MIKE-685762 format. One record per atom (N, C-alpha, C): x, y, z; residue in one letter. Coordinates in steps of 0.02 Angstrom, whole numbers, plus 50000, padded with zeros to 5 digits. Example, Ala and Ser with C-alpha at 12.3 -4.5 7.8 and 13.67 -1.06 7.14 Angstrom:
506604971650390A
506154977550390A
506604983550390A
506424988850354S
506844994750357S
506455000250394S
This chain:
517085005150652M
516475001550662M
516514994750625M
516324989350661E
516374982950632E
515814981650580E
515954977350532T
515454976250481T
514804973650510T
514874969450561S
514264966450593S
513854971850624S
514184977150649D
513794982850679D
513454986850623D
513774987550566Q
513484991050510Q
512864987650482Q
512894980950486E
512354977150454E
511774975250504E
511834977550567V
511354975550615V
510664977850600V
510584983050560F
509944985750539F
509524980850501F
509894976450470R
509534971550424R
509184966050466R
509354965450531D
509054960450571D
508434962850609D
508224968950600S
507654971450640S
507324976850600S
506724978650622I
506394984550591I
506264989850643I
506204995950621A
506165001550668A
505505001550706A
504994997850684T
504354998150720T
504274992750775T
504834989050786V
504804983950838V
505444984850883V
505324984550948T
505864985550998T
506264978751005T
506814979251041K
507214973051054K
506814967951092K
506304970551131E
505904965751172E
505344962951130E
505264965051068G
504754962451026G
504094966451026G
504114972251062K
503504976451070K
503454981651012K
502884984451003R
502774989550951R
503174995950970R
503584998350922A
503935004850931A
503565009850883A
503285014950915Y
502905019650872Y
503365024750840Y
503295025350775I
503715030050738I
503395037450744I
503785041950769I
503535048650776I
504005053150735I
503865053950669P
504355057650626P
504315065150637P
504825068450619K
504835075650621K
504435078550559K
504135084350570K
503715087350520K
504155089050460K
504005086350400P
504455087950340P
504325094450311P
504805097050272S
504755103350238S
505265103350184S
505175107450134G
505665107950079G
505325107650011G
505745107849957R
505485108149890R
505105101749868R
505375096149887Y
505035089849867Y
504345089049906Y
504375091249971W
503755090850008W
503225095149979W
503395101149955E
502905105449924E
502615102649860E
503055099349821R
502845095849762R
502395090249776R
502575086149830R
502145080449846R
501465082749871R
501435088449905K
500795091249925K
500345092649867K
500615095849814I
500235097249754I
499965090949721I
500435085949715V
500215079549683V
499675076149726V
499815076049790S
499335072549838S
498655075249839S
498635082249842Y
497975085449847Y
497595084249779Y
497975084449720F
497655082949658F
497345075849659F
497745070849683L
497515063849684L
496935063249734L
496965066549790L
496405066349837L
495745068749812L
495835074749771A
495265077549739A
494975072449686A
495435069549652F
495215064349599F
494875058549632F
495165056249688L
494875050249723L
494185051749747L
494065057749776F
493405059349806F
492935061349752F
493165063849694A
492705066049643A
492505060349595A
492935055549584S
492805050549533S
492165046849536S
491905045049596P
491255041649599P
490685045849576P
490795052349579F
490245057149562F
490305060349492F
490825058549454I
490915060649383I
490565055649338I
490165057949292K
489805053649248K
490055055249173K
490155050049135I
490295050549062I
489815046549026I
489385049948988D
488825046648953D
488385042749000D
488315045349060G
487875042249110G
488245036849153G
488845035149133N
489235029949170N
489685033149221N
489685030149282Q
490135032549335Q
490845031849311Q
491265037249324F
491945037349297F
492365031049320F
492305029449384L
492645023549412L
492155020149457L
492045013549445M
491605009649488M
491835002149487M
491864999149544F
492044992049550F
491554988049586F
490964987349558N
490394983749588N
490524976149581N
490824973449633V
491024965949630V
490434961949639V
489924963649680L
489364959349688L
488944958449629L
488824964449591E
488474963749528E
488884962949469E
489534962449480R
490064961249426R
489974966349369R
489954972949391K
489934978249345K
490484983149361K
490894984649314F
491494988749325F
491484994649276F
491635000449298N
491765006249252N
492465008449262N
492835009049208I
493525011649209I
493545017449163I
493695023449188F
493715029749149F
493085030449105F
492515028549134G
491855029449099G
491665023849053G
492115018849044F
491975013149001F
491655007749043F
491025005549029P
490735000349071P
491014993349050P
491174989249102F
491384982349089F
490904977749125F
490604972849086W
490154968149113W
490554961249118W
490224956149149P
490564949749154P
490794947149083P
490404949049032Q
490574946848964Q
491204950448937Q
491394956148971D
491954959848955D
492564958249000D
492534952849034F
493034951149086F
493724951249057F
493794949048993H
494494948548962H
494754955748956H
494314960748941L
494544967748939L
494764970149004L
494404968449054F
494584970649125F
495254967449144F
495364961049128V
495984957849145V
496544961049110V
496464962849045I
497024966149008I
497194973149038I
496634976449060S
496754983049092S
497144982249156S
496974977149194M
497354976149258M
498074974249241M
498194970149191I
498904968049175I
499304974149151I
498964978649114I
499294984949090I
499484989049153I
499044989449202G
499214992949265G
499764990349300G
499814983649306V
500354980049341V
501024981349303V
501024980449240I
501654981349204I
501874988649204I
501384993449206F
501555000549208F
501915002249275F
501634999549331V
501945000349398V
502644996849396V
502694990949370T
503304987349368T
503854991149330T
503644993849272L
504104997649228L
504395003349270L
503955007149304F
504205012949342F
504605010649402F
504485005049433T
504885002849488T
505575000649463T
505594997649404V
506304995949376V
506685002149362V
506335007249336G
506685013249317G
506795018149375G
506285018849420F
506315024249472F
506155021649539F
506245015349553G
506175012749620G
505455013249642G
505375014149709R
504705013749736R
504385020749738R
504445024049685I
504165030949678I
503405030749683I
503075025549662F
502365025049667F
502145025449738F
502515022149787C
502325022049858C
502375028849888C
502865032649872G
502975039149900G
502555044449873G
502335043949808W
501995049449776W
501275048049759W
501095042249748V
500435040249723V
500025035749768V
500325031549802C
499945026249843C
499455029849889C
498795027649888P
498325030349934P
498505030050006P
498815024150028Q
499025023250097Q
499485028950119Q
499995030350075T
500485035650093T
500155042450091T
499755043950042I
499435050250038I
498975051750098I
498545046850116F
498125048150172F
498495048550236F
499015044250245M
499415044150307M
499785050450317M
500165052850264E
500605058250273E
500295064950257E
499835065250211M
499505072150196M
498845073350229M
498575068450261V
497965069650296V
498025068150371V
498105061850390F
498145060050463F
498745062850497F
499365062450467R
499925064850498R
499905072250510R
499645075950461R
499615083250463R
499125085550518R
498555081550528I
498105082850581I
498455081850648I
498875076750650E
499245075150711E
499735080750731E
500075083550677F
500535088850686F
500145095150715F
499525096050686W
499145101650705W
498935101250776W
498695095350800I
498425094350866I
498985093450918I
499455088850902D
499945086750951D
500595090550946D
500745093950891G
501375097350881G
501865093250843G
502475095650838D
502985092350802D
503305086350842D
503815083550817R
504095077350846R
504215077850920R
504585082750941N
504755083451013N
504155084151055N
503635088351035K
503045089151074K
502625082551075K
502625078851021Q
502265072551025Q
502595067451066Q
503265067351066R
503605062751112R
503485064451184R
503495070951198K
503345073351265K
502665071651287K
502175072751242L
501465071351258L
501375063951272L
501725059651230R
501645052551235R
501915049951304R
502445053151329N
502765050851394N
502455053851455N
502095059351447Q
501805062551506Q
501215058551535Q
501075059351599P
500505055751630P
499855058251598P
499305054351609W
498675056251581W
498345061651626W
498455067451601N
498155073651631N
497615076551584N
497365082351603G
496825085351562G
497025086751495G
497655089551484E
497885091051415E
497955085051374E
498225079651399K
498325073851357K
497685070551339K
497185070051387I
496535067051375I
496165071151320I
496205077851329R
495865081951284R
496135081451211R
496785081451204K
497085080651138K
496955073751105K
497035068951148R
496915062151124R
496195061151097R
495705063151139L
495005062451119L
494835066351057L
495105072451053F
494965076450993F
495285073350933F
495895071350937K
496255068650880K
495905062150854K
495755057650898Y
495455051550880Y
494755052250855Y
494405057450879F
493745058850854F
493755061250782F
494265065750766V
494375068250700V
494565062550654V
495035058250676F
495215052550639F
494635047850622F
494185047150668L
493565042850660L
493135046150603L
493065052750608L
492635056450558L
492905055350489L
493575056350485I
493885055550415I
493835048550393I
493935043650439S
493875036550416S
493165035150392S
492675037950426F
491965036850404F
491865040250333F
492155045750325L
492095049150255L
492435044750203L
493045042250220I
493375038250169I
492985031550154I
492675028750208A
492285022750200A
491665023950153A
491365029750160N
490835031750113N
491025031750045N
491615035150032I
491875036049961I
492065028749938I
492335024349981F
492505017549959F
491865014049940F
491325014849977V
490715011449961V
490405014249897V
490525020949884A
490285023749821A
490595020449762A
491255018549769Y
491595014949714Y
491295007849705Y
491045004849760L
490804998049755L
490084997349730L
489625001749754I
488915000949738I
488695006649692I
489075011849681G
488875017549640G
488665023649683G
488865029649661S
488755035649699S
487965036949704S
487625035949649D
486865036949650D
486535032849706D
486725026649707K
486405022449754K
486615023949827K
487235026349833L
487475028449901L
487075034349927L
487005039449882V
486635045449900V
485925043649921V
485615038949882R
484925037349894R
484885033649961R
485375029749977Y
485365025950041Y
485445030950102Y
485875036150091I
485965041150144I
485325044950152I
484965046450099V
484355050450108V
483825046050143V
483815039750122D
483305035250154D
483455033750228D
484085033950248G
484275033050314G
484575025850326G
485025024950377P
485365018350384P
484875012550395P
484335013850434S
483875008350453S
483565005250392S
483525008650334E
483225006050275E
483655001650236E
484325002150248H
484834998550209H
485364995950253H
485184991550299L
485664988950348L
486174984650310L
486014981350256G
486474977450218G
487074981650192G
486984988050184T
487534992250161T
487824996050224T
487414997750274F
487645001550332F
488154997450372F
488024990850382F
488524986950422F
489204986350388F
489224985150324P
489884985250290P
490224992150293P
489814997450293L
490095004250300L
490405005150366L
490095002650417V
490395002950487V
491034998550489V
491024992850458I
491604988750459I
492204992350423I
492094995250363F
492584999250328F
492825004650367F
492415008550400T
492625013750444T
493105011250499T
492935005750530G
493355003050581G
494045000750552G
494034997750489V
494694995850459V
495115001850444V
494815006950413F
495225013150397F
495465016650463F
495045016750514Y
495285019550576Y
495845015650606Y
495805009050605F
496325004750631F
496985005750594F
496945006450527V
497515007050486V
497895013950499V
497485019150497F
497785025750502F
497935028250577F
497555025450622A
497655027450691A
498155023150727A
498245016950707W
498675012450745W
499195008850701W
498935005350649F
499405001250610F
499915005150570F
499665010550537R
500055015850505R
500585013150459R
501225015250472E
501765013450425E
501885006150421E
501605002150468Q
501714995150461Q
501364991850401Q
500854995550373V
500574992950310V
501094992850257V
501524997850252C
502054997850202C
502594992650217C
502744991950282I
503314987850300I
503124980450303I
502554978750332I
502384971850344I
501844969350293I
501314972950282A
500734970650246A
500794971050170A
501094976350146C
501084977850073C
501604973150036C
501354969249990P
501814964849952P
502274968449903P
502044974549886Y
502414978149831Y
503154979749856Y
503244981149918G
503904982549943G
504384977049936G
504104970649940R
504564965149933R
504774963749859R
504404966949814L
504594966149741L
505234970149726L
505454974949768Q
506024979049755Q
506614974649746Q
506704969549787G
507294965349780G
507344962049713G
506794960949682V
506764957449616V
506824962549561V
506504968349568L
506474972849512L
507024977949509L
507274980049568L
507784985249566L
508474982349546L
508854986449515D
509554984549499D
510004990649511D
510634990549493T
511084996149505T
510955002049462T
510525001149412K
510335006749366K
509695010349386K
509325007549433S
508695010849452S
508775017049492S
508415021849478I
508415028349511I
508045027749578I
508365028649632I
508045028149696I
508255034149744I
507945034649799V
508195039649847V
508795036349882V
509375039449868A
510025036249888A
510445041249925A
510875038549968Y
511395042350006Y
512055041749969Y
512325047249952D
512985047449916D
513555045649971D
513695039349979H
514145037250031H
514875039350014H
515035039849952K
515695042249935K
515835049249960K
515345053449946R
515405060749966R
515255061050043R
514795057250072G
514605058150139G
515125055250187G
515475049950169E
515925046650217E
516635049050206E
516855050950145G
517535053150136G
517985047350146G
518555048450169T
519095043150183T
519085041350259T
518895046150298A
518925044850372A
518225044150401A
517705043950363G
517015042750389G
516665049250406G
516085048850427R
515675054650444R
515875057150515R
515715063650531K
515865065850596K
515445072150611K
515295073150676K
514905078950694K
515215085350672K
514785090350658F
515065096750632F
515355101050688F
515945103750671R
516265108450717R
516445114550678R
516225120350702K
516355126550667K
517075127850659K
517315129850597G
518005131450586G
518475125550570G
518185119350577E
518595113750563E
518675112050490E
519255110750467D
519385108850400D
519255101250389D
518615099450372R
518435092450367R
518765089050307R
518885092750255D
519195089850196D
519905087650212D
520245091650246A
520955090650267A
520975084450312A
520485083750355L
520475077750403L
520185071450368L
519955072250306G
519655066250269G
518995064650287G
518585068950323H
517925067250340H
517435069350285H
516915065450274G
516425067150224G
515945072750240G
515475074150200D
515025079750211D
514495077950263D
514385071250274C
513835069650325C
514105071350395C
513695075650431I
513885077550498I
513555073450553I
513235068050532D
512955063050579D
512445066250627D
512005070750597C
511505074250636C
510865070350648C
510775064950609F
510185060550615F
509525063750597F
509585069350564Q
508945072750544Q
508585068850489Q
508965065450447C
508635061150396C
508305055250423C
508525052850483V
508185047550520V
507575050050555V
507635055950586H
507065058650626H
506485060250581H
506605062050519V
506025064350475V
505775058250438V
506065052550437C
505815047250401C
505185044050429C
504675043250389P
504025040650414P
504035033050430P
504585029550408T
504595022450428T
505195021350469T
505545026450491G
506035025850543G
506705022950521G
506875022650456I
507485019550435I
508055024850433I
508665022450425D
509265026450414D
509455025450341D
509305030650299I
509455030050228I
510145028950212I
510625030750259R
511325030050249R
511565022850251R
511115018350270N
511275011450266N
511135008350198N
510875012250153G
510755009750083G
510005008150074G
509885004950016T
509175003349997T
508904998550047T
508284999850073Q
508004995350121Q
507254994250101Q
506994988550125L
506264987150106L
505804992250133L
505964995250190E
505495000050222E
505445006750186E
505965008350144C
505995014950111C
505425015350058C
505035020750066V
504455021950019V
504625027549968V
505235029749970N
505435034949923N
505005041449928N
504875043449995C
504455049050004C
504865055749997C
505525055449997T
505965061249985T
506035065750046T
505735064150103A
505765068250163A
506495068750186A
506905063550180C
507615063950199C
507985068350149C
507825068850085I
508165072950039I
508075080550061I
507445082250076D
507305089350097D
507695090750158D
507665086650207E
507975087850271E
508715088350266E
509045084050226C
509775084050216C
509955090550180C
509555092350128D
509725098550091D
509725104750137D
509245104750187A
509185110650230A
509815110450276A
510075104650298I
510675104550339I
511265106650294I
511315104250235M
511875106350191M
511905114150183M
511315117050179D
511285124150170D
511555127550231D
511425124950289K
511645127550353K
512375127550366K
512695122250339I
513435121250348I
513815123350285I
513475126550236D
513775129150178D
514095123450134D
513725118250126K
513935112950082K
513435112150029K
513635109249969P
513165108449914P
512615103349931P
512025104649902R
511465100049912R
511595093449873R
511205088449891G
511235082149850G
511625076349884G
511775077249948L
512065071649983L
511605065949985L
510965067049994I
510445062149982I
510025064849923I
509905060849874R
509595063249811R
509305057449774R
508955058549721Y
508715053949675Y
509325051649634Y
509545045749637A
510145043349601A
510165035749600A
510525032749552S
510655025649549S
511315024049580S
511395017849597E
512025015549624E
512595016949575E
512455015649511E
512955017049459E
513125024549458E
512625028749466N
512775036049466N
513195037949521N
513115035049582I
513525036649639I
514235033649632I
514265027749610E
514905024349606E
515345026649545E
514995026949490K
515375028249425K
515145034749388K
514695038349420N
514465044449390N
514145043349320N
513795037449315V
513455035449252V
512765038549252V
512555041849200K
511915044949195K
511365039549180K
510765041349195F
510185036449185F
510065035349109F
509955028949093R
509785027149024R
509315021349026R
508965020548973L
508485014748968L
508885008148961L
508745003149005T
509064996948999T
508664992148954T
508934986348935A
508604981648892A
507964979348928A
507994978148991R
507414976149027R
506844981149025R
507024987549034M
506534993049028M
506224993548959M
506644992748909K
506404992648839K
505884987148825K
506074981148857G
505614975748849G
504924976748880G
504944979848942Y
504294981548974Y
503934986648935Y
504254991548905I
503944996748864I
503604993648804I
503994989048769A
503694985748712A
503074981848728A
503124977748783V
502534973848805V
501924978348822V
502094983848858L
501574988648876L
501214991848817L
501624993848768T
501374996548703T
500924991948667T
501134985648662I
500714980648628I
500054979448664I
500094978748731L
499464977748768L
498974983548765L
499274989948766I
498834995648758I
498544995748691I
498894993648638G
498654993548570G
498084988548565G
498204982548597V
497654977348596V
497034979648632V
497124982748687L
496564985048728L
496164990548688L
496524995148658V
496165000548621V
495794997648560V
496104992448528G
495754989148471G
495164985548495G
495204982048552M
494614978148577M
494044983048596M
494234988648627L
493734993548648L
493364996548587L
493764997748533A
493485000548470A
493004995548437A
493134989048444L
492714983848412L
492134981648455L
492154983948521R
491654981348563R
490974984948551R
490424980948551N
489754983448538N
489434985848606N
488984990348599D
488624992948660D
488094987948680D
487904983448635V
487424978048652V
487714971748634V
487634966948677E
487914960148667E
487314955248668E
487294951048617A
486744946548607A
486994939048611A
486634934948648R
486784927848651R
486124924048643R
486134919548591I
485554915648578I
485784908148577I
485534904448622L
485764897348632L
485124892748631L
485204886948599R
484654882248593R
484554879648664R
483894878948684L
483724877148751L
483994869648764L
484324868648819P
484624861948832P
484074856248831P
484284850548800G
483824845048800G
483264845048748G
483234850348707T
482724850848656T
482944848448590T
482504845548552L
482634843548482L
482234847948435L
482304846748370Y
481914850448322Y
481214847848320Y
480784852048297E
480044850248286E
479884851148215E
479564846048184K
479344846248112K
478634848348111K
478494853848073K
477834856348064K
477574855547994K
476964858047982D
476644857247918D
477084860647864D
477004858847803N
477374861747744N
478154861347752N
478334855447785N
479064853947791N
479454859747827N
479134862447875I
479454867847916I
479764864347979I
480434866147987I
480784863548045I
480894869448094I
480684867948160S
480714873048211S
481204870848264S
481584876148289N
482044875248349N
481864880548397N
481884879048461V
481754883848515V
482414886148549V
482454892748555F
483074895548584F
482924900348643F
483424901348684G
483354906348737G
483814912048714G
483614917948723Y
484024923748706Y
484154928248765Y
484734931448766K
484914936148818K
485254942348782K
484944948148792L
485254954548766L
485514958448825L
486124960748823I
486414965048876I
486544972248845I
486214976848877N
486294983848860N
486834987048901N
487384988848872K
487974991648911K
487934999248916K
487415001948885T
487365009648882T
486885011848937T
486865018548946T
486435021448995T
485745023848962T
485625021548906K
484995023248870K
484585016748853K
483955017048859E
483525011248841E
483555010248767E
483635003948746I
483605002448673I
482944999948657I
482625003048610E
481895001848599E
481804997848534E
481214994848531D
480974991548467D
481474985948443D
481624981348485I
482104976048468I
481734970648426I
482034968548375S
481784962848333S
482364958648305S
482224952748280F
482704948248254F
482574946348183F
483104945548145K
483024943248075K
483574938548060K
483444933848014L
483944929147989L
484314931947929L
484994931047930R
485384933347874R
485474927547826R
485364928947762K
485504923847711K
485134917447721K
484564917547753S
484174911347763S
483424913147755S
483054908947722D
482354910047710D
481974906747766D
481854910347821G
481524907747878G
481224913547922G
480874911547974D
480594916548020D
480834915648091D
480844921048128I
480984920948199I
480384923848235I
480114919548280K
479534921548319K
479724921948394K
479614928048422V
479794929048492V
479164927348535V
479294923748590V
478744921748632V
478584927648678V
478164932048659S
477934937548697S
477314940348666S
477034945248700A
476404948348676A
476554951648613A
477134955148608N
477314958848545N
477944955848518N
477984956548450E
478594953848414E
479214957948433E
479094964248452S
479704968348471S
479654970448546S
480204972148573F
480254974048649F
480814978648659F
480924980948718N
481454985748737N
481944982448783N
482574984848781V
483084982848830V
483234988448876V
483114987948941P
483234993748987P
483954995748991P
484065002149009E
484735004649016E
485135000649064E
485754999049047Q
486214995149087Q
485854988649114Q
485444986149072G
485044980349096G
485084974449048G
484664969549061I
484654963349021I
483934961449007I
483864959548943A
483204957048920A
483314949448901A
482864945348929E
482904938048916E
482244935448894E
482274930048857G
481634927248835G
481754921048792G
481214919148758T
481244913148717T
481024914948644T
481324911848597L
481104912748527L
481134906048486L
480744905748435F
480744900448388F
481034902348322F
481454898048293I
481734899448226I
481454893648179I
481084895848126E
480734891148083E
481014891848011E
481224885947984I
481524885947915I
481274879947881I
481194880947815K
480984874947770K
481544870047769K
481354863547768Q
481854858447775Q
482314858547713Q
482084860547653N
482504860847598N
483044866347600N
482974870747648E
483464876147659E
484064873647700E
483994867847734L
484494865747782L
485014861547745L
485614861347775Q
486204857947747Q
486354852347797Q
485944847347802G
486064841847848G
485764842947916G
486014839447967D
485714839748032D
485984845148076D
486554848148055K
486834853448095K
486934859548047K
486684865448069N
486724871448027N
486874877548072N
487374881248045K
487534887548081K
487184893348045K
486774896848085L
486404902448059L
486624908948089L
486584914648053T
486744921248079T
486094924948094T
486034927348156V
485474931148175V
485654938448182V
485284942848152E
485384950148159E
484894952948210E
485164957148251V
484744960448305V
484634967848280V
484024969948280Y
483884976948257Y
483544980848313Y
483684987348312S
483324992248352S
482944996648300S
482324995648293G
481994998848238G
482264996448167G
482545000648130D
482804998848063D
483574998448065D
483864999448126E
484594999548132E
484844992648160E
485284989548124M
485594983648149M
486124985048202M
486064982348262I
486514984148318I
486924978248340I
486794972448317E
487244966648338E
487074960648295E
487554956348287T
487434949748254T
487714944148303T
487404938248292T
487674932448331T
487484926248291T
487794920748304T
487684914648268T
487354909648317T
486974905148286V
486584899748320V
486704893448285V
486644887948324N
486664881348295N
485974878248289N
485784877148228F
485094874848211F
485124867648190F
484714863348221I
484724856148205I
484114854248164I
484194849448125G
483634846848084G
483714839848075G
483264836848030P
483294829548016P
483964827947982P
484234822147999R
484874819947968R
484704817547898R
485114819847851S
484994817947781S
485414811647762S
485144807247722Y
485494801147704Y
485534801347628Y
486124800547606N
486234800447534N
486304793047512N
């Protein structure tokens, strides 16, 4: 075989024909030890995905990403716009964590954890196997004319796909607006909340389009993560790999013939059965080496192991291995690059934990109203007017709020019917207050004062303000 023939796979993808039309991938139903392990992991993650919006920790939704109101909950910790730096650090930690595993173990995230793969392979594809049958039956059904059987199966399958897409869309909306609000909207009915119902319909259409038609092309064309492999992977990365030294031998691969001494003829253990290709959800031939389309789903490993069992050959022709392991039999070890990622990840996690520990449940901001100057009152009292904003990040109302000056002989007067007030749960209290201080207490025209915020007798927050007064002349 010429080198150009061996490399032709790099010039095209399995989902596009030579004429440039869509080629639908119809993989064989997978089975084997890795498949069973993936099912356990996938069902756990699916349960986590569907349950997270309804789990509450101290009244906070376990995971919520309310972009419109800029309120985020991560593992029960609420993040407000004022905590954006914490949210950014959390996202950077997530990116570095995925990058570290990619450097060490290839695209394992895609095959085992990615929601696209889990929904496609463990939900929609399994429904397809249940309704249409395995690979050969699906191919036959696809090529047969539109008769009663084909129409019935197609309508039933796409109706089930639509129902599941609608369910996924509801869960997606629960992450965006909160599960409590979603349940209330459902009880009230769609007509009462059209602003949410129309996005729900759009999300349903998007999920249906992705899982019923676009499918594996998300991983091949749309997902940017696959393209990072060329940058992140090296010869030491553990990936789903074909052992070409064992599979090809000296004379190359050859179809299996009973009673033939393949070793004497120099042929490798690969019998060119193409089962690893037929079971691949992205339609690649893993024997061509690492490819962008490979999502490390391990379906080819299970299928090849089953074939090796049948011809009485050892398993592992396709396995988790690095190029160095195949070429030089070098075992996996941490590289300098991986150690660097681990160090950065450890530092960032430490910084995030420290910031979370120091973060207050209430945040206070008191700023002098723009364009205002000081006011001089009787008895040499200097007054400044400020606007205050108190943000309650907890799920409990904070009662009896009052302000006091620290280390300054002055008064704080809140512009309201009562000197004290409450801050609603996960809400904001805003208003105006005056700070009055005797002129002889001031140090020039600019003074930095510390204001203490109390809930009853308990101090819950402190903040600083800039207080202006008459300029002193010496």
